[in-house]
C-alpha positions as CSV (number, residue, x, y, z in Angstrom):
1,X,-15.8,8.2,-6.2
2,X,-13.1,10.7,-6.7
3,X,-10.3,12.2,-4.6
4,X,-10.8,15.9,-3.8
5,X,-8.5,18.1,-5.9
6,X,-6.7,19.9,-3.1
7,X,-4.8,17.0,-1.5
8,X,-1.1,16.7,-0.8
9,X,0.7,13.5,0.1
10,X,4.2,13.3,1.6
11,X,6.4,10.4,2.8
12,X,7.5,10.8,6.4
13,X,9.6,8.0,7.7
14,X,7.9,4.6,6.9
15,X,4.4,6.1,6.2
16,X,2.7,8.7,4.1
17,X,0.7,11.6,5.3
18,X,-2.1,13.1,3.3
19,X,-3.7,16.4,4.0
20,X,-6.2,18.8,2.5
21,X,-4.7,22.1,1.3
22,X,-6.9,25.2,1.4
23,X,-5.3,27.9,-0.6
24,X,-2.0,28.7,1.0
25,X,-2.8,26.8,4.3
26,X,-3.1,23.2,5.3
27,X,-6.2,21.9,6.9
28,X,-4.9,19.8,9.8
29,X,-8.3,18.6,10.7
30,X,-8.1,16.5,7.6
31,X,-4.8,14.7,8.0
32,X,-4.5,10.9,7.6
33,X,-1.6,8.5,7.7
34,X,-1.2,5.9,5.0
35,X,0.9,2.8,4.7
36,X,2.6,1.9,1.4
37,X,-0.2,-0.1,-0.1
38,X,-2.8,2.7,0.6
39,X,-0.4,5.4,-0.8
40,X,0.0,3.2,-3.9
41,X,-3.7,3.1,-4.4
42,X,-4.1,6.9,-3.8
43,X,-1.3,7.6,-6.4
44,X,-3.1,5.3,-8.9
45,X,-6.4,7.2,-8.7
46,X,-5.4,10.9,-8.4
47,X,-7.6,12.9,-10.7
48,X,-9.7,9.9,-11.9
49,X,-13.0,8.5,-10.8
50,X,-12.7,5.1,-9.1
51,X,-14.9,2.5,-7.4
52,X,-14.2,0.2,-4.5
53,X,-13.9,-2.7,-7.0
54,X,-11.2,-0.8,-8.9
55,X,-9.1,-0.4,-5.7
56,X,-9.6,-4.1,-4.9
57,X,-8.4,-5.1,-8.3
58,X,-5.4,-2.9,-8.2
59,X,-4.2,-4.0,-4.7
60,X,-4.7,-7.7,-5.6
61,X,-2.6,-7.2,-8.8
62,X,0.1,-5.3,-7.0
63,X,0.5,-7.3,-3.8
64,X,-0.9,-10.8,-4.8
65,X,-3.3,-11.0,-1.9
66,X,-6.6,-12.8,-1.6
67,X,-9.9,-10.9,-2.5
68,X,-11.3,-11.0,1.0
69,X,-8.1,-9.3,2.5
70,X,-8.0,-6.8,-0.3
71,X,-11.7,-5.9,0.3
72,X,-11.2,-5.5,4.0
73,X,-8.1,-3.3,3.5
74,X,-9.8,-1.2,0.8
75,X,-12.9,-0.6,3.0
76,X,-10.6,0.6,5.8
77,X,-9.0,3.0,3.5
78,X,-12.3,4.3,2.1
79,X,-13.7,4.7,5.6
80,X,-10.6,6.8,6.6
81,X,-10.9,8.9,3.5
82,X,-14.6,9.5,4.0
83,X,-14.3,10.4,7.6
84,X,-11.6,13.0,6.7
85,X,-13.8,14.2,3.8
86,X,-11.0,13.6,1.3
87,X,-13.2,11.9,-1.4
88,X,-16.4,12.7,-3.1
89,X,-18.9,9.9,-3.6
């Protein structure tokens, strides 16, 4: 998998907003909100191919959580990114 190239992420209050940029405009149909851990993962893989397993390993290492929780959280993030068409498989 790989994130699309035309993404922008901004911190607004306690969360991050990620949106697809199309030239000089923003595509508001592809806006998602992210918590700190999801934003951390996105920042780690920008411009690089990654797998679900890569993300699980990163989140376990950063937040010291159990594998099952990490897998559940990563799958929720991937589902959100796929629904918004922000990643290529």
